[in-house]
N, C-alpha and C positions, 0 to 999 in steps of 0.2 A: 280494686273492686270489679267483679265481673258484671257487665251490663248487657242488655239486649243488643246494643249497638256494637260492642266489642265482639260478641259472639257472632253476629251477622258478618262482621269483617273477617273473622276467623274462617267461617264457612266459605266465604267467597275466595279467600286466599288458598284454602285447601283444594277447592274444585273450581278454579276460574274458567276452565274450558267448558264445564258442565252448566255453570250458572250465569254465563255472560248475559243472556237475553232476558233474564227475569230478576225481579227483586227477591230478596230472601228475608223472611220474617222470623224472629225469635220472640216468643211470648214467654215471659217469666211470671210465675204466679205472684211473686213479690210486687209486681207492677199492677196488681189488682185487675186482671181481665175478668170478664163475666164468669161468675161462679158456675153457672149451669153448663158452660162450654169447656170446663176444665176437669180432666181426670185427676182428682186430688189424691188418689191412691196409686198413681203412676209417677215415677220419677221423671219420665220423659215420654213424649209420644209424637207421632207424625201421621197425618192422613192427607191424601191429595186434595181434600176439600177444606182443610183448616183455614186457608187464607180467606175463603169466602165466608166461613163460619165466623171468623174474627174481623171481618171487613169493617163493620161499623165501629168496633172498638179501635181498630188500627187507624181509621179515619179520625176518630176523636183525639187520638194521640198525635195526629199530623204525620203518620208514618205510611199511610197507604199509597202505593205507587203502581198499582195494577196487580194482576195475578202472579203468583210465584209460590215456591215451597214455604211452608210455615211449620215450625217446630215449637212445641210447647214443653217447657222445662219447669218442673216443680222445685225451684231452687230453695223454697222454704223447707220442704221435706228433706232435701239433700243436706241442708245446713243442720237440721235436727239429727240426722244420722251421722254425718261427718263434719262436726263443727270446726275441726282444725284443718280440714282439707276440702272445704266447700268449693273454692274456686277451681281446684283441679278436677273434682268430681263433676261439677257443672260442665266443664269443658269436655270431659271424657264422655258424659252422657249425650252432650250435644254432638260429638263425633259419631256416636252410635246411631243417633237419629238421622244425621246427615247421610250415613250409609244407607238407611232406609229410603231417603229421598233419591239417592243416586241409583237405587235398584228398583224404583217404583215404576219407571217407564212412563211417567205422567208428563204431558206437555203443557199442562195448565192453560188450556184453551179458554177463551172467554165464555162465560155462561150467560144465559138469558136471566132476566130478573126472576122469572117464574122458577127456573131451575135452581137459582141461588136460594130462593125462599124455601123450596122443597128440601134442599140439602141442609139448610140451617135447622129446619124443623126435625129432620131425620137425625141430625147430629145431636141436638138437644135430647131427643128421645133415647138414642143409643148410648150417649155418654151418661145419661141419668141411670139407665139400666146397668151399665158397666160399673158405675160407682156403687150401686146397690149390691151388685154381685161381688165386687171386691170387698165391700164391708162385711158381707155375710161369710166369705170364704178366705178372709185375710190370712188365717193361720194354716190353711190346708191347700191353697191353690199352688199348682205346680208350674214351673216356668214353661213357656210355650216355644217350640222350635219353629212354629209357623213364621215365615218371613225371615228366618235366620239360617238359610241354607248355605251351600258352599260359595255361591256367588257373593252373598252378603259378607261372609267371613273374609273373602279375598279383598273386597272393597274396604272393609274395616282395616285390614293390614296395610293397604296402600295409604289410607288416610293417616294412620299412625306414623308411617314412614315420612309422609309429607309434614306432619307436625314436627317431627324431629329435625327436619331441614330448617324449620323456623325456631329451633331451640326449645320446643315444647316437648318434654320427655314423657309423653303419655305411655302408660303400660297397657299392653294388649289385653290382659285379663281384666283391667279396670274398665276398658271400653266395652268388652264383651267377654263374659266368662263362660267358655265352652264346658268347663268341668261341671256346671250345673246340670248338664245333660248326660254326664258320665263320659264325655269325650275327653280327649287329651287337652292339656292347657293351650290356650290361644297363643301363647308364646311359641309353641312348637309349629303352629301353622304360620306364624309370622316369619320364623326362620326358613320354613319350607318354601315360602313364596318370595323371599327377599331377593332372589336372583333376578327377578323381573322388575324390581322397583325402578332402577335407573332408566329403563326403556319407556316407562309410563309416567314419569314425573311431570311431563308437560303435555300429556295426552288426556282426553276426556275419559274419566273412569267408567262412564257408561259403555265405552268401547271394549272394556275388558272381556265381556261375554263373547266377543268375536275372536278372542285369542285363547288358545289352549293353555291352561295353567301349568306350572311346573309339575313334573311327574311326582315329585316328593309330596306336594300339596294334595294332589289327587289321591295318592296312595294313603295318606293319612286320613283323609275324609272317608274314603271307601272302607277302610279298616274300622273306623269309629262307627260308621253307619251299620256295618255288619254286626258289630258287637252290641250296639245299643239301639239300633233301628230308628 
């Protein structure tokens, strides 16, 4: 059974050099977090202020250990969609959100009480609006490429490679399906960047941006962007 604790351990195992100084929080909807803070129409989400938003609830669970990245996973919805593959899909979506954590550039500095209160009110307001918008446009909303650029795809590929080193055979398309944008399958990007996996397995993934990606990866991305913008 997949638990918040097991997913937190997975995240830390996949990115130990990036997450050493901070706790990592996974919030599952099946654990009954505050309804008003949860995007119920989203399978997974991350925001740099989620830890502060969920602080009181995490404290009530005896889990709060200071500021750090917080990922929300709607495991109930995932189970409804993939009842036979729930554990695999929860892990894959967790990996997707972890890639957002690693490309967010957030240092999770301590906030004042006033700033925390303002953030919580803003989060409740924005998440409430998002839930209303999702409900109104559930059948027509298009996937967004915002936050899913080349750097994100590259980090996703590295995380999948690291999963496989632990015997977790995640599929690139299950973690992030580029074909939803008309791009080539994520598997092709995975193969294109595979030559650099060995050099980065023990390095912080945040450092990838300082290293030029393989030419095959860049060529794929540029060709897809030219075709589909």
